[in-house]
Every structure is written in structure tokens, then in C-alpha cells.
N, CA, C and O atoms as a GROMACS GRO file, in nm:
protein
  500
    1MET      N    1   0.083  -0.119   0.000
    1MET     CA    2   0.000   0.000   0.000
    1MET      C    3   0.087   0.125   0.000
    1MET      O    4   0.182   0.136   0.078
    2ALA      N    5   0.055   0.215  -0.086
    2ALA     CA    6   0.128   0.341  -0.093
    2ALA      C    7   0.066   0.443   0.001
    2ALA      O    8  -0.056   0.444   0.022
    3LYS      N    9   0.149   0.527   0.055
    3LYS     CA   10   0.102   0.636   0.141
    3LYS      C   11   0.075   0.757   0.054
    3LYS      O   12   0.159   0.798  -0.025
    4GLU      N   13  -0.045   0.815   0.070
    4GLU     CA   14  -0.081   0.937  -0.001
    4GLU      C   15  -0.069   1.054   0.097
    4GLU      O   16  -0.129   1.052   0.204
    5VAL      N   17   0.008   1.154   0.058
    5VAL     CA   18   0.022   1.273   0.141
    5VAL      C   19  -0.098   1.363   0.118
    5VAL      O   20  -0.133   1.392   0.004
    6ILE      N   21  -0.161   1.406   0.226
    6ILE     CA   22  -0.278   1.493   0.219
    6ILE      C   23  -0.237   1.634   0.257
    6ILE      O   24  -0.171   1.655   0.358
    7HIS      N   25  -0.277   1.730   0.174
    7HIS     CA   26  -0.249   1.871   0.202
    7HIS      C   27  -0.365   1.956   0.152
    7HIS      O   28  -0.421   1.930   0.046
    8THR      N   29  -0.400   2.055   0.230
    8THR     CA   30  -0.500   2.154   0.189
    8THR      C   31  -0.458   2.291   0.238
    8THR      O   32  -0.401   2.306   0.346
    9ASP      N   33  -0.487   2.392   0.157
    9ASP     CA   34  -0.462   2.531   0.198
    9ASP      C   35  -0.571   2.581   0.293
    9ASP      O   36  -0.560   2.692   0.346
   10LYS      N   37  -0.676   2.500   0.314
   10LYS     CA   38  -0.786   2.539   0.403
   10LYS      C   39  -0.752   2.511   0.550
   10LYS      O   40  -0.832   2.540   0.639
   11ALA      N   41  -0.634   2.455   0.574
   11ALA     CA   42  -0.583   2.432   0.710
   11ALA      C   43  -0.440   2.487   0.713
   11ALA      O   44  -0.376   2.498   0.609
   12PRO      N   45  -0.391   2.521   0.831
   12PRO     CA   46  -0.256   2.577   0.840
   12PRO      C   47  -0.151   2.479   0.790
   12PRO      O   48  -0.166   2.357   0.803
   13ALA      N   49  -0.046   2.533   0.733
   13ALA     CA   50   0.067   2.451   0.692
   13ALA      C   51   0.134   2.394   0.817
   13ALA      O   52   0.123   2.452   0.925
   14ALA      N   53   0.201   2.283   0.802
   14ALA     CA   54   0.273   2.222   0.913
   14ALA      C   55   0.376   2.320   0.968
   14ALA      O   56   0.439   2.394   0.892
   15VAL      N   57   0.393   2.321   1.100
   15VAL     CA   58   0.490   2.411   1.163
   15VAL      C   59   0.622   2.339   1.192
   15VAL      O   60   0.705   2.389   1.267
   16GLY      N   61   0.640   2.223   1.132
   16GLY     CA   62   0.762   2.145   1.149
   16GLY      C   63   0.775   2.044   1.037
   16GLY      O   64   0.704   2.052   0.937
   17PRO      N   65   0.866   1.948   1.053
   17PRO     CA   66   0.891   1.849   0.948
   17PRO      C   67   0.788   1.734   0.951
   17PRO      O   68   0.821   1.621   0.986
   18TYR      N   69   0.666   1.766   0.915
   18TYR     CA   70   0.560   1.667   0.910
   18TYR      C   71   0.456   1.712   0.809
   18TYR      O   72   0.462   1.824   0.758
   19ILE      N   73   0.360   1.625   0.780
   19ILE     CA   74   0.253   1.655   0.685
   19ILE      C   75   0.121   1.672   0.760
   19ILE      O   76   0.109   1.632   0.876
   20GLN      N   77   0.022   1.732   0.694
   20GLN     CA   78  -0.109   1.749   0.757
   20GLN      C   79  -0.175   1.615   0.784
   20GLN      O   80  -0.238   1.596   0.888
   21ALA      N   81  -0.161   1.522   0.690
   21ALA     CA   82  -0.220   1.389   0.707
   21ALA      C   83  -0.160   1.293   0.606
   21ALA      O   84  -0.103   1.333   0.505
   22ALA      N   85  -0.176   1.165   0.637
   22ALA     CA   86  -0.137   1.059   0.546
   22ALA      C   87  -0.256   0.965   0.531
   22ALA      O   88  -0.328   0.936   0.627
   23LYS      N   89  -0.276   0.919   0.408
   23LYS     CA   90  -0.386   0.827   0.379
   23LYS      C   91  -0.325   0.697   0.328
   23LYS      O   92  -0.250   0.696   0.231
   24THR      N   93  -0.359   0.587   0.395
   24THR     CA   94  -0.309   0.456   0.355
   24THR      C   95  -0.398   0.348   0.414
   24THR      O   96  -0.454   0.364   0.522
   25GLY      N   97  -0.411   0.239   0.343
   25GLY     CA   98  -0.488   0.126   0.394
   25GLY      C   99  -0.631   0.158   0.432
   25GLY      O  100  -0.686   0.098   0.524
   26GLY      N  101  -0.692   0.253   0.362
   26GLY     CA  102  -0.830   0.289   0.390
   26GLY      C  103  -0.848   0.378   0.512
   26GLY      O  104  -0.960   0.401   0.557
   27MET      N  105  -0.737   0.428   0.567
   27MET     CA  106  -0.742   0.513   0.686
   27MET      C  107  -0.671   0.646   0.660
   27MET      O  108  -0.583   0.655   0.574
   28VAL      N  109  -0.712   0.746   0.735
   28VAL     CA  110  -0.649   0.879   0.730
   28VAL      C  111  -0.591   0.907   0.868
   28VAL      O  112  -0.662   0.898   0.969
   29TYR      N  113  -0.464   0.940   0.872
   29TYR     CA  114  -0.394   0.970   0.997
   29TYR      C  115  -0.362   1.119   0.996
   29TYR      O  116  -0.272   1.164   0.926
   30CYS      N  117  -0.437   1.195   1.076
   30CYS     CA  118  -0.423   1.341   1.077
   30CYS      C  119  -0.326   1.386   1.186
   30CYS      O  120  -0.335   1.343   1.301
   31SER      N  121  -0.234   1.472   1.148
   31SER     CA  122  -0.146   1.534   1.245
   31SER      C  123  -0.227   1.627   1.333
   31SER      O  124  -0.338   1.666   1.298
   32GLY      N  125  -0.172   1.662   1.448
   32GLY     CA  126  -0.239   1.751   1.539
   32GLY      C  127  -0.265   1.887   1.477
   32GLY      O  128  -0.180   1.943   1.407
   33GLN      N  129  -0.383   1.940   1.503
   33GLN     CA  130  -0.422   2.071   1.454
   33GLN      C  131  -0.438   2.167   1.572
   33GLN      O  132  -0.512   2.140   1.666
   34LEU      N  133  -0.367   2.276   1.564
   34LEU     CA  134  -0.381   2.384   1.661
   34LEU      C  135  -0.494   2.475   1.618
   34LEU      O  136  -0.552   2.456   1.511
   35GLY      N  137  -0.525   2.572   1.699
   35GLY     CA  138  -0.628   2.670   1.666
   35GLY      C  139  -0.572   2.785   1.583
   35GLY      O  140  -0.605   2.901   1.608
   36LEU      N  141  -0.488   2.753   1.485
   36LEU     CA  142  -0.430   2.855   1.397
   36LEU      C  143  -0.528   2.891   1.286
   36LEU      O  144  -0.589   2.802   1.226
   37ILE      N  145  -0.542   3.017   1.260
   37ILE     CA  146  -0.625   3.064   1.150
   37ILE      C  147  -0.544   3.047   1.021
   37ILE      O  148  -0.437   3.107   1.009
   38PRO      N  149  -0.592   2.967   0.926
   38PRO     CA  150  -0.511   2.935   0.807
   38PRO      C  151  -0.464   3.057   0.728
   38PRO      O  152  -0.351   3.059   0.678
   39GLU      N  153  -0.548   3.158   0.717
   39GLU     CA  154  -0.513   3.275   0.636
   39GLU      C  155  -0.403   3.360   0.698
   39GLU      O  156  -0.330   3.428   0.626
   40THR      N  157  -0.390   3.358   0.829
   40THR     CA  158  -0.294   3.446   0.896
   40THR      C  159  -0.182   3.371   0.968
   40THR      O  160  -0.076   3.428   0.992
   41GLY      N  161  -0.205   3.245   1.003
   41GLY     CA  162  -0.108   3.170   1.080
   41GLY      C  163  -0.104   3.211   1.226
   41GLY      O  164  -0.013   3.171   1.299
   42VAL      N  165  -0.202   3.290   1.270
   42VAL     CA  166  -0.210   3.339   1.407
   42VAL      C  167  -0.311   3.254   1.483
   42VAL      O  168  -0.412   3.212   1.428
   43LEU      N  169  -0.282   3.229   1.611
   43LEU     CA  170  -0.376   3.156   1.695
   43LEU      C  171  -0.502   3.238   1.720
   43LEU      O  172  -0.495   3.359   1.740
   44ALA      N  173  -0.616   3.170   1.718
   44ALA     CA  174  -0.741   3.235   1.756
   44ALA      C  175  -0.729   3.277   1.903
   44ALA      O  176  -0.647   3.222   1.977
   45GLU      N  177  -0.812   3.372   1.945
   45GLU     CA  178  -0.806   3.426   2.082
   45GLU      C  179  -0.883   3.339   2.181
   45GLU      O  180  -1.004   3.322   2.167
   46GLY      N  181  -0.814   3.284   2.279
   46GLY     CA  182  -0.881   3.210   2.385
   46GLY      C  183  -0.900   3.062   2.353
   46GLY      O  184  -0.898   3.022   2.236
   47VAL      N  185  -0.919   2.984   2.457
   47VAL     CA  186  -0.927   2.839   2.441
   47VAL      C  187  -1.050   2.796   2.360
   47VAL      O  188  -1.040   2.702   2.280
   48GLU      N  189  -1.164   2.860   2.378
   48GLU     CA  190  -1.284   2.820   2.304
   48GLU      C  191  -1.268   2.847   2.155
   48GLU      O  192  -1.302   2.763   2.072
   49ALA      N  193  -1.218   2.964   2.121
   49ALA     CA  194  -1.195   2.997   1.980
   49ALA      C  195  -1.089   2.905   1.919
   49ALA      O  196  -1.101   2.865   1.804
   50GLN      N  197  -0.987   2.872   1.996
   50GLN     CA  198  -0.884   2.781   1.946
   50GLN      C  199  -0.939   2.641   1.927
   50GLN      O  200  -0.903   2.572   1.832
   51ALA      N  201  -1.026   2.597   2.017
   51ALA     CA  202  -1.087   2.464   2.003
   51ALA      C  203  -1.172   2.457   1.876
   51ALA      O  204  -1.163   2.360   1.801
   52HIS      N  205  -1.253   2.558   1.853
   52HIS     CA  206  -1.333   2.562   1.728
   52HIS      C  207  -1.242   2.561   1.607
   52HIS      O  208  -1.265   2.485   1.512
   53GLN      N  209  -1.138   2.644   1.608
   53GLN     CA  210  -1.051   2.654   1.491
   53GLN      C  211  -0.974   2.524   1.469
   53GLN      O  212  -0.957   2.481   1.355
   54ALA      N  213  -0.929   2.460   1.576
   54ALA     CA  214  -0.859   2.331   1.562
   54ALA      C  215  -0.952   2.227   1.500
   54ALA      O  216  -0.909   2.151   1.413
   55MET      N  217  -1.076   2.224   1.543
   55MET     CA  218  -1.173   2.129   1.486
   55MET      C  219  -1.203   2.161   1.339
   55MET      O  220  -1.214   2.071   1.257
   56LYS      N  221  -1.215   2.289   1.307
   56LYS     CA  222  -1.237   2.329   1.167
   56LYS      C  223  -1.117   2.291   1.081
   56LYS      O  224  -1.133   2.242   0.969
   57ASN      N  225  -0.996   2.313   1.134
   57ASN     CA  226  -0.876   2.277   1.059
   57ASN      C  227  -0.871   2.126   1.035
   57ASN      O  228  -0.840   2.082   0.924
   58MET      N  229  -0.902   2.048   1.137
   58MET     CA  230  -0.904   1.904   1.123
   58MET      C  231  -1.009   1.862   1.019
   58MET      O  232  -0.984   1.773   0.938
   59GLY      N  233  -1.125   1.927   1.022
   59GLY     CA  234  -1.229   1.898   0.924
   59GLY      C  235  -1.184   1.926   0.782
   59GLY      O  236  -1.216   1.851   0.690
   60ALA      N  237  -1.109   2.035   0.763
   60ALA     CA  238  -1.058   2.069   0.630
   60ALA      C  239  -0.960   1.964   0.580
   60ALA      O  240  -0.962   1.928   0.462
   61VAL      N  241  -0.874   1.915   0.668
   61VAL     CA  242  -0.779   1.811   0.631
   61VAL      C  243  -0.853   1.682   0.597
   61VAL      O  244  -0.822   1.616   0.498
   62LEU      N  245  -0.950   1.646   0.679
   62LEU     CA  246  -1.030   1.526   0.651
   62LEU      C  247  -1.102   1.537   0.518
   62LEU      O  248  -1.106   1.442   0.440
   63GLU      N  249  -1.159   1.654   0.491
   63GLU     CA  250  -1.229   1.676   0.363
   63GLU      C  251  -1.133   1.658   0.246
   63GLU      O  252  -1.168   1.597   0.145
   64ALA      N  253  -1.012   1.710   0.258
   64ALA     CA  254  -0.912   1.695   0.152
   64ALA      C  255  -0.876   1.549   0.129
   64ALA      O  256  -0.834   1.511   0.019
   65ALA      N  257  -0.893   1.467   0.232
   65ALA     CA  258  -0.863   1.324   0.222
   65ALA      C  259  -0.985   1.243   0.179
   65ALA      O  260  -0.977   1.121   0.166
   66GLY      N  261  -1.098   1.310   0.156
   66GLY     CA  262  -1.221   1.240   0.118
   66GLY      C  263  -1.292   1.178   0.237
   66GLY      O  264  -1.368   1.082   0.220
   67SER      N  265  -1.269   1.231   0.356
   67SER     CA  266  -1.329   1.179   0.477
   67SER      C  267  -1.407   1.290   0.546
   67SER      O  268  -1.436   1.392   0.485
   68GLY      N  269  -1.441   1.271   0.673
   68GLY     CA  270  -1.514   1.373   0.746
   68GLY      C  271  -1.527   1.335   0.893
   68GLY      O  272  -1.484   1.228   0.934
   69TYR      N  273  -1.587   1.424   0.970
   69TYR     CA  274  -1.603   1.401   1.114
   69TYR      C  275  -1.675   1.269   1.143
   69TYR      O  276  -1.642   1.200   1.240
   70ASP      N  277  -1.771   1.233   1.059
   70ASP     CA  278  -1.850   1.112   1.082
   70ASP      C  279  -1.772   0.984   1.059
   70ASP      O  280  -1.820   0.875   1.089
   71ARG      N  281  -1.651   0.996   1.006
   71ARG     CA  282  -1.568   0.879   0.977
   71ARG      C  283  -1.449   0.867   1.073
   71ARG      O  284  -1.366   0.778   1.059
   72ILE      N  285  -1.443   0.957   1.171
   72ILE     CA  286  -1.334   0.953   1.270
   72ILE      C  287  -1.357   0.834   1.364
   72ILE      O  288  -1.467   0.812   1.414
   73VAL      N  289  -1.250   0.758   1.386
   73VAL     CA  290  -1.259   0.646   1.480
   73VAL      C  291  -1.187   0.675   1.612
   73VAL      O  292  -1.220   0.615   1.714
   74LYS      N  293  -1.090   0.767   1.612
   74LYS     CA  294  -1.014   0.797   1.733
   74LYS      C  295  -0.960   0.939   1.727
   74LYS      O  296  -0.907   0.983   1.625
   75THR      N  297  -0.974   1.011   1.837
   75THR     CA  298  -0.914   1.144   1.848
   75THR      C  299  -0.829   1.150   1.975
   75THR      O  300  -0.848   1.074   2.069
   76THR      N  301  -0.737   1.243   1.972
   76THR     CA  302  -0.660   1.277   2.092
   76THR      C  303  -0.663   1.429   2.104
   76THR      O  304  -0.636   1.501   2.007
   77ILE      N  305  -0.696   1.476   2.222
   77ILE     CA  306  -0.698   1.620   2.251
   77ILE      C  307  -0.588   1.648   2.351
   77ILE      O  308  -0.576   1.581   2.454
   78PHE      N  309  -0.509   1.749   2.320
   78PHE     CA  310  -0.403   1.795   2.409
   78PHE      C  311  -0.443   1.933   2.460
   78PHE      O  312  -0.471   2.023   2.382
   79LEU      N  313  -0.444   1.949   2.591
   79LEU     CA  314  -0.480   2.077   2.652
   79LEU      C  315  -0.362   2.134   2.731
   79LEU      O  316  -0.292   2.060   2.800
   80ALA      N  317  -0.341   2.264   2.720
   80ALA     CA  318  -0.240   2.329   2.801
   80ALA      C  319  -0.285   2.337   2.946
   80ALA      O  320  -0.202   2.345   3.037
   81ASP      N  321  -0.416   2.334   2.969
   81ASP     CA  322  -0.472   2.341   3.104
   81ASP      C  323  -0.594   2.249   3.112
   81ASP      O  324  -0.695   2.275   3.047
   82ILE      N  325  -0.585   2.143   3.190
   82ILE     CA  326  -0.694   2.046   3.201
   82ILE      C  327  -0.822   2.110   3.256
   82ILE      O  328  -0.930   2.054   3.240
   83ASN      N  329  -0.810   2.225   3.319
   83ASN     CA  330  -0.929   2.296   3.367
   83ASN      C  331  -1.017   2.346   3.252
   83ASN      O  332  -1.131   2.386   3.273
   84ASP      N  333  -0.963   2.344   3.130
   84ASP     CA  334  -1.041   2.382   3.011
   84ASP      C  335  -1.118   2.264   2.954
   84ASP      O  336  -1.183   2.277   2.850
   85PHE      N  337  -1.110   2.148   3.019
   85PHE     CA  338  -1.172   2.026   2.968
   85PHE      C  339  -1.319   2.044   2.936
   85PHE      O  340  -1.362   2.009   2.826
   86ALA      N  341  -1.397   2.098   3.028
   86ALA     CA  342  -1.542   2.110   3.007
   86ALA      C  343  -1.574   2.201   2.888
   86ALA      O  344  -1.659   2.168   2.806
   87ALA      N  345  -1.507   2.314   2.879
   87ALA     CA  346  -1.533   2.409   2.769
   87ALA      C  347  -1.496   2.346   2.635
   87ALA      O  348  -1.572   2.356   2.538
   88VAL      N  349  -1.380   2.281   2.628
   88VAL     CA  350  -1.336   2.218   2.503
   88VAL      C  351  -1.426   2.100   2.470
   88VAL      O  352  -1.458   2.078   2.353
   89ASN      N  353  -1.465   2.025   2.570
   89ASN     CA  354  -1.553   1.909   2.548
   89ASN      C  355  -1.685   1.950   2.483
   89ASN      O  356  -1.733   1.883   2.392
   90LYS      N  357  -1.741   2.060   2.529
   90LYS     CA  358  -1.868   2.110   2.474
   90LYS      C  359  -1.851   2.148   2.326
   90LYS      O  360  -1.938   2.118   2.244
   91ILE      N  361  -1.741   2.211   2.293
   91ILE     CA  362  -1.714   2.250   2.155
   91ILE      C  363  -1.690   2.126   2.069
   91ILE      O  364  -1.748   2.112   1.961
   92TYR      N  365  -1.605   2.037   2.117
   92TYR     CA  366  -1.573   1.913   2.047
   92TYR      C  367  -1.702   1.836   2.014
   92TYR      O  368  -1.721   1.790   1.902
   93GLU      N  369  -1.789   1.824   2.113
   93GLU     CA  370  -1.914   1.750   2.098
   93GLU      C  371  -2.000   1.805   1.984
   93GLU      O  372  -2.068   1.729   1.916
   94SER      N  373  -1.995   1.935   1.963
   94SER     CA  374  -2.081   2.000   1.862
   94SER      C  375  -2.043   1.963   1.719
   94SER      O  376  -2.120   1.990   1.626
   95TYR      N  377  -1.928   1.903   1.698
   95TYR     CA  378  -1.883   1.866   1.563
   95TYR      C  379  -1.925   1.726   1.522
   95TYR      O  380  -1.894   1.682   1.412
   96PHE      N  381  -1.996   1.655   1.610
   96PHE     CA  382  -2.035   1.518   1.581
   96PHE      C  383  -2.186   1.501   1.590
   96PHE      O  384  -2.252   1.564   1.672
   97THR      N  385  -2.238   1.414   1.504
   97THR     CA  386  -2.377   1.371   1.512
   97THR      C  387  -2.374   1.219   1.525
   97THR      O  388  -2.284   1.154   1.471
   98GLY      N  389  -2.468   1.164   1.594
   98GLY     CA  390  -2.467   1.019   1.614
   98GLY      C  391  -2.364   0.980   1.717
   98GLY      O  392  -2.347   1.048   1.818
   99SER      N  393  -2.294   0.870   1.692
   99SER     CA  394  -2.198   0.820   1.789
   99SER      C  395  -2.066   0.899   1.781
   99SER      O  396  -2.030   0.954   1.678
  100PHE      N  397  -1.998   0.901   1.894
  100PHE     CA  398  -1.870   0.970   1.903
  100PHE      C  399  -1.757   0.872   1.878
  100PHE      O  400  -1.774   0.751   1.895
  101PRO      N  401  -1.641   0.924   1.838
  101PRO     CA  402  -1.525   0.835   1.825
  101PRO      C  403  -1.463   0.804   1.962
  101PRO      O  404  -1.496   0.869   2.061
  102ALA      N  405  -1.375   0.706   1.965
  102ALA     CA  406  -1.294   0.683   2.084
  102ALA      C  407  -1.206   0.807   2.101
  102ALA      O  408  -1.176   0.876   2.003
  103ARG      N  409  -1.164   0.836   2.227
  103ARG     CA  410  -1.090   0.960   2.248
  103ARG      C  411  -1.003   0.952   2.373
  103ARG      O  412  -1.036   0.884   2.470
  104SER      N  413  -0.894   1.022   2.366
  104SER     CA  414  -0.810   1.049   2.483
  104SER      C  415  -0.798   1.200   2.495
  104SER      O  416  -0.802   1.271   2.394
  105CYS      N  417  -0.784   1.249   2.617
  105CYS     CA  418  -0.764   1.392   2.640
  105CYS      C  419  -0.663   1.405   2.753
  105CYS      O  420  -0.682   1.351   2.862
  106VAL      N  421  -0.556   1.477   2.726
  106VAL     CA  422  -0.450   1.491   2.826
  106VAL      C  423  -0.403   1.636   2.836
  106VAL      O  424  -0.413   1.714   2.742
  107GLU      N  425  -0.353   1.669   2.955
  107GLU     CA  426  -0.289   1.799   2.974
  107GLU      C  427  -0.141   1.782   2.943
  107GLU      O  428  -0.079   1.683   2.981
  108VAL      N  429  -0.087   1.880   2.872
  108VAL     CA  430   0.055   1.879   2.837
  108VAL      C  431   0.120   2.006   2.890
  108VAL      O  432   0.051   2.105   2.918
  109SER      N  433   0.250   2.005   2.904
  109SER     CA  434   0.317   2.120   2.963
  109SER      C  435   0.328   2.237   2.867
  109SER      O  436   0.340   2.352   2.911
  110ASN      N  437   0.323   2.211   2.736
  110ASN     CA  438   0.337   2.318   2.638
  110ASN      C  439   0.293   2.267   2.502
  110ASN      O  440   0.310   2.149   2.471
  111LEU      N  441   0.236   2.355   2.422
  111LEU     CA  442   0.199   2.323   2.285
  111LEU      C  443   0.272   2.419   2.191
  111LEU      O  444   0.308   2.529   2.232
  112PRO      N  445   0.294   2.378   2.065
  112PRO     CA  446   0.362   2.468   1.971
  112PRO      C  447   0.292   2.604   1.961
  112PRO      O  448   0.170   2.614   1.970
  113LYS      N  449   0.372   2.705   1.943
  113LYS     CA  450   0.326   2.843   1.924
  113LYS      C  451   0.246   2.897   2.043
  113LYS      O  452   0.178   2.998   2.031
  114GLY      N  453   0.254   2.829   2.158
  114GLY     CA  454   0.179   2.873   2.275
  114GLY      C  455   0.032   2.839   2.268
  114GLY      O  456  -0.050   2.902   2.336
  115GLY      N  457  -0.003   2.741   2.187
  115GLY     CA  458  -0.143   2.700   2.173
  115GLY      C  459  -0.201   2.650   2.304
  115GLY      O  460  -0.129   2.606   2.393
  116LEU      N  461  -0.333   2.657   2.313
  116LEU     CA  462  -0.405   2.611   2.431
  116LEU      C  463  -0.470   2.476   2.411
  116LEU      O  464  -0.501   2.406   2.508
  117VAL      N  465  -0.491   2.438   2.285
  117VAL     CA  466  -0.555   2.310   2.253
  117VAL      C  467  -0.504   2.262   2.117
  117VAL      O  468  -0.479   2.341   2.026
  118GLU      N  469  -0.488   2.131   2.108
  118GLU     CA  470  -0.449   2.066   1.982
  118GLU      C  471  -0.530   1.938   1.970
  118GLU      O  472  -0.553   1.869   2.069
  119VAL      N  473  -0.574   1.907   1.848
  119VAL     CA  474  -0.657   1.788   1.825
  119VAL      C  475  -0.598   1.710   1.708
  119VAL      O  476  -0.563   1.767   1.605
  120GLU      N  477  -0.586   1.578   1.726
  120GLU     CA  478  -0.543   1.490   1.616
  120GLU      C  479  -0.644   1.376   1.604
  120GLU      O  480  -0.721   1.350   1.697
  121CYS      N  481  -0.644   1.309   1.490
  121CYS     CA  482  -0.740   1.201   1.474
  121CYS      C  483  -0.693   1.096   1.375
  121CYS      O  484  -0.600   1.115   1.298
  122ILE      N  485  -0.762   0.983   1.382
  122ILE     CA  486  -0.752   0.875   1.285
  122ILE      C  487  -0.894   0.852   1.234
  122ILE      O  488  -0.988   0.839   1.312
  123ALA      N  489  -0.908   0.847   1.102
  123ALA     CA  490  -1.042   0.833   1.043
  123ALA      C  491  -1.040   0.734   0.929
  123ALA      O  492  -0.936   0.704   0.870
  124GLU      N  493  -1.158   0.682   0.899
  124GLU     CA  494  -1.173   0.600   0.779
  124GLU      C  495  -1.169   0.693   0.658
  124GLU      O  496  -1.220   0.805   0.662
  125ALA      N  497  -1.107   0.645   0.551
  125ALA     CA  498  -1.097   0.726   0.429
  125ALA      C  499  -1.230   0.733   0.357
  125ALA      O  500  -1.240   0.797   0.253
   0.00000   0.00000   0.00000
């Protein structure tokens, strides 16, 4: 199976030596998405705005891969402050209809560019 590199201008470019996503074996493996606004490369203001933007960015990458939120099987959420769990959870929930994917959510000591939330996923292609 060949790996297909997924890229879209509707999500921020990678901030390091990685790709937005890879598609192989009927699955899409999405790199973590921060709450960066694609047009400016600037983080949205506040954890709620960053959570929305991270989810929108992930959706854009999934769309470029021919997938979508309804095909996600696993997500991981990284928070700079676990006290933001409830607020981020409410936003995250709004992007799904029907059943939710499996998920992990952890607090980390720091995120790239000073982000407050980052979301990554694995989805069916």
C-alpha cells in the first residue's frame, strides 16, 4: 500500500517536518491541529476559539482526504490546562452527530506556538 500525502490550503501549513495527514490502507492519519487561522497563521483568541478553529482545521484536512467528522474512529486532545476540559468538550461534541469516536484527552506542559488546545485524529478514508 502506498502512502498518499494529504495537504490543503484550508488548514494551516505544518509548523515542522511533518505533513497534515497521510492516507493509507483505507485510513487517514491526521497530524495535530492547533487553533491557527489558516489565512494568517495566528492563533485564535482564547481556548474556546482555538478549540473551534482546531476542529475546523481538522475537518478541512479530513475533507481533503475524502473523509469527514462522521468517519473519525479515534481522536486525541491535548490541553495546556486540564481545567479547560469542560469548555473544550462542549465545543468538540458539537462537531459530531450520532456516535462519538474513541478519544483520549491529556494535559501537556506546552503546545507549539503557545497554543491552548491541539486535536489529532484517525479516520476511515
